[in-house]
C-alpha positions as CSV (number, residue, x, y, z in Angstrom):
1,X,-19.0,6.5,8.6
2,X,-22.5,4.9,8.8
3,X,-23.3,6.5,5.5
4,X,-20.3,4.8,3.8
5,X,-21.3,1.5,5.3
6,X,-24.9,2.0,4.0
7,X,-23.7,2.9,0.5
8,X,-21.5,-0.2,0.5
9,X,-24.3,-2.4,1.6
10,X,-26.7,-1.1,-1.1
11,X,-24.1,-1.3,-3.9
12,X,-23.5,-4.5,-5.7
13,X,-20.7,-3.1,-7.9
14,X,-17.1,-2.4,-7.1
15,X,-16.4,1.3,-6.6
16,X,-12.8,2.3,-7.0
17,X,-11.1,5.7,-6.9
18,X,-7.7,7.2,-6.2
19,X,-6.8,10.1,-3.9
20,X,-4.1,11.6,-1.8
21,X,-3.3,10.5,1.8
22,X,-3.9,13.8,3.6
23,X,-3.3,12.7,7.2
24,X,-1.5,9.7,8.5
25,X,-0.5,8.3,11.8
26,X,-1.1,5.0,13.7
27,X,-4.5,6.3,15.0
28,X,-6.0,7.9,11.8
29,X,-5.5,7.7,8.1
30,X,-7.4,10.1,5.8
31,X,-7.5,9.8,2.0
32,X,-9.0,12.6,-0.1
33,X,-10.6,11.4,-3.3
34,X,-13.9,12.5,-4.7
35,X,-15.0,12.0,-1.0
36,X,-12.9,12.1,2.1
37,X,-12.2,8.7,3.6
38,X,-11.4,8.7,7.3
39,X,-10.1,5.6,8.9
40,X,-10.3,3.4,5.8
41,X,-9.4,-0.2,6.5
42,X,-5.9,-1.0,5.2
43,X,-5.8,-4.1,3.0
44,X,-2.5,-5.8,2.2
45,X,-1.1,-9.4,1.8
46,X,-0.8,-11.5,4.9
47,X,2.2,-10.4,7.0
48,X,2.5,-7.0,5.5
49,X,1.4,-4.0,7.5
50,X,2.0,-0.3,6.8
51,X,0.8,3.2,7.5
52,X,1.1,5.2,4.3
53,X,2.9,8.5,4.5
54,X,1.1,11.8,3.8
55,X,1.2,12.8,0.1
56,X,1.1,9.3,-1.3
57,X,-1.6,8.3,-3.8
58,X,-4.1,6.0,-2.1
59,X,-6.3,3.5,-3.9
60,X,-9.7,3.2,-2.5
61,X,-12.1,0.4,-3.3
62,X,-15.5,0.3,-1.7
63,X,-14.3,2.5,1.2
64,X,-11.1,0.5,2.0
65,X,-7.6,1.7,1.2
66,X,-6.1,-1.0,-0.9
67,X,-2.6,0.5,-0.7
68,X,-0.6,3.3,-2.2
69,X,0.9,3.7,-5.6
70,X,4.6,3.0,-5.6
71,X,7.5,3.2,-8.1
72,X,8.0,-0.3,-9.7
73,X,10.2,0.7,-12.6
74,X,13.3,-1.1,-11.1
75,X,11.3,-4.3,-10.4
76,X,11.2,-7.3,-12.7
77,X,7.9,-9.4,-12.7
78,X,7.9,-11.6,-9.6
79,X,10.2,-9.5,-7.5
80,X,9.2,-8.0,-4.2
81,X,10.6,-4.8,-2.5
82,X,9.6,-3.6,0.9
83,X,10.6,0.0,1.6
84,X,10.0,2.3,4.6
85,X,9.5,6.1,4.3
86,X,13.0,6.6,5.9
87,X,14.7,4.5,3.2
88,X,15.1,1.1,4.8
89,X,14.7,-1.5,2.1
90,X,14.5,-5.3,1.5
91,X,14.5,-6.4,-2.1
92,X,13.9,-10.1,-3.1
93,X,15.3,-10.6,-6.6
94,X,14.3,-13.3,-9.1
95,X,17.8,-14.7,-9.1
96,X,17.5,-15.6,-5.4
97,X,19.6,-12.7,-4.2
98,X,18.3,-10.6,-1.3
99,X,19.3,-6.9,-1.0
100,X,19.0,-5.3,2.4
101,X,19.7,-1.6,2.5
102,X,21.9,-1.8,-0.6
103,X,23.9,-4.8,0.6
104,X,23.7,-7.9,-1.6
105,X,23.3,-11.4,0.0
106,X,23.9,-13.8,-2.8
107,X,21.7,-16.8,-3.4
108,X,23.3,-20.2,-2.4
109,X,24.4,-22.2,-5.4
110,X,22.5,-25.5,-5.6
């Protein structure tokens, strides 16, 4: 870990790579890219916290796990979907509708 910190201090450029999450629990996350990253800091927008499941593709930037690659084919630009590994889901649609676990809550008409 001290070596990663030293490399990051000496480097002025952004270093990015992708790898697979090889171990994951609330105590330790490991991402295998060209190097193995143990306990990378997880970076996400304010209010969003997650522990990525094993097998997902992690995105590493300067030793921090920036997140995991997710399927966005169903999303329109501006929409947000939160999904757990077990399938619980909240989807905020551009038309104002909110979908929770497949149930639609329609936007109020103005």
